[in-house]
C-alpha positions as CSV (number, residue, x, y, z in Angstrom):
1,M,111.0,44.0,91.8
2,S,107.9,44.6,94.1
3,D,106.4,48.0,94.7
4,T,107.8,48.7,97.8
5,V,111.1,48.9,96.5
6,Q,110.0,50.7,93.8
7,V,109.4,52.7,96.4
8,R,111.9,53.3,98.1
9,A,114.2,53.5,95.4
10,G,112.1,56.5,94.2
11,L,112.2,58.3,97.7
12,V,115.9,57.6,97.8
13,R,117.2,58.9,94.3
14,A,114.7,62.1,94.7
15,V,116.4,62.8,98.4
16,A,119.6,62.0,97.0
17,L,119.0,64.7,93.9
18,F,117.0,67.0,96.6
19,A,120.2,66.9,99.1
20,A,122.5,67.6,95.5
21,A,120.3,70.8,94.6
22,Q,120.1,71.9,97.9
23,V,124.0,71.1,98.6
24,V,124.7,73.0,95.9
25,L,121.8,76.4,96.7
26,L,123.2,76.8,99.9
27,V,127.1,76.9,98.9
28,V,126.1,79.5,96.7
29,V,123.8,81.7,98.9
30,G,126.1,80.9,101.8
31,F,128.6,82.8,99.5
32,V,126.4,85.6,98.9
33,L,125.2,85.8,102.5
34,A,128.7,85.2,103.4
35,W,130.1,88.1,101.8
36,I,127.1,90.5,103.4
37,F,128.1,89.4,107.2
38,R,131.8,89.9,107.4
39,A,132.3,90.6,111.2
40,P,134.3,88.5,113.4
41,G,131.9,84.9,113.9
42,D,129.6,85.8,110.8
43,L,131.1,83.1,109.1
44,S,130.8,81.0,111.3
45,A,126.6,81.9,112.0
46,V,126.3,81.7,107.5
47,T,128.0,78.2,108.4
48,T,125.9,76.7,111.2
49,A,122.2,78.4,110.2
50,G,123.0,76.1,106.1
51,W,123.9,72.9,108.3
52,V,120.8,73.2,109.6
53,A,119.1,73.9,107.4
54,L,120.8,71.7,105.1
55,A,119.0,68.9,107.8
56,V,115.9,70.4,108.4
57,Q,115.4,70.4,104.1
58,L,116.2,67.2,103.8
59,L,113.3,66.2,106.4
60,T,111.0,68.1,105.5
61,F,111.3,66.8,101.9
62,A,111.3,63.1,103.0
63,I,108.3,63.7,104.8
64,V,106.3,65.6,101.7
65,R,107.8,62.5,99.3
66,L,106.8,59.5,102.0
67,A,103.0,61.6,102.2
68,G,102.1,60.8,98.8
69,R,100.6,62.6,96.0
70,E,97.0,62.5,98.2
71,Q,98.3,64.0,101.4
72,V,100.8,66.3,99.9
73,I,99.1,69.5,100.9
74,A,99.5,68.1,104.7
75,A,102.8,67.1,104.1
76,W,103.5,70.4,103.0
77,G,101.5,72.3,106.0
78,L,104.0,70.0,108.6
79,G,106.9,70.8,106.8
80,V,106.1,74.6,107.1
81,L,105.3,74.5,110.8
82,V,108.4,72.4,111.5
83,R,110.6,75.1,109.6
84,F,109.4,77.6,111.8
85,G,109.4,76.0,115.2
86,V,113.0,75.7,113.5
87,V,113.9,79.0,113.1
88,A,112.2,79.8,117.1
89,V,114.5,77.8,118.4
90,W,117.7,78.5,116.4
91,A,116.6,82.4,117.4
92,F,115.7,81.4,121.3
93,L,117.9,78.6,122.2
94,L,120.7,77.6,119.9
95,V,122.1,81.2,118.8
96,P,122.8,82.9,122.4
97,A,124.4,79.0,123.2
98,L,125.8,78.5,120.3
99,E,127.4,82.8,121.2
100,L,126.2,83.2,117.4
101,P,125.9,86.9,115.9
102,A,122.0,86.9,115.7
103,T,121.6,89.2,112.6
104,P,123.8,86.8,110.0
105,A,122.6,83.8,111.7
106,L,118.6,84.3,112.0
107,I,119.0,85.9,107.9
108,S,120.8,83.0,106.6
109,L,119.0,79.6,108.1
110,V,115.5,82.3,107.0
111,S,117.0,82.9,103.2
112,F,118.5,79.0,102.8
113,F,114.9,78.1,103.6
114,F,113.2,80.1,102.0
115,V,115.4,79.6,98.7
116,S,115.3,75.8,99.3
117,T,111.5,75.8,99.8
118,V,111.1,77.7,96.0
119,V,113.4,74.9,94.9
120,E,111.4,72.0,97.0
121,P,108.0,71.8,94.0
122,L,111.1,70.4,91.3
123,F,111.7,68.2,92.9
124,L,108.5,65.7,94.1
125,N,107.8,64.6,91.2
126,I,111.0,62.7,90.2
């Protein structure tokens, strides 16, 4: 097997495991947030934030993995900037456009990002 194929297989495996872990984490955190935010529309805000967080986390994780060990800090920094940008777009454009309740939508997205970012390093060496 060539080195390129092995690198791709490793990337796919790491992203798949990370995605599975993210889904579990997002469901657990989502249930906690849904228990806290019970007003009409709150569940939709939590769920939508979870989907946004999952997509962004998978993208940023793939970027960090593709960067390699030499550039991992720079790639992680880029991932942080992407997350900050997503939170800003979420807060100022998407939440009002989707008519979601702001408080649960913002707290949910930031909570999902926090929890997933904390466990991300565990999957970088897979």
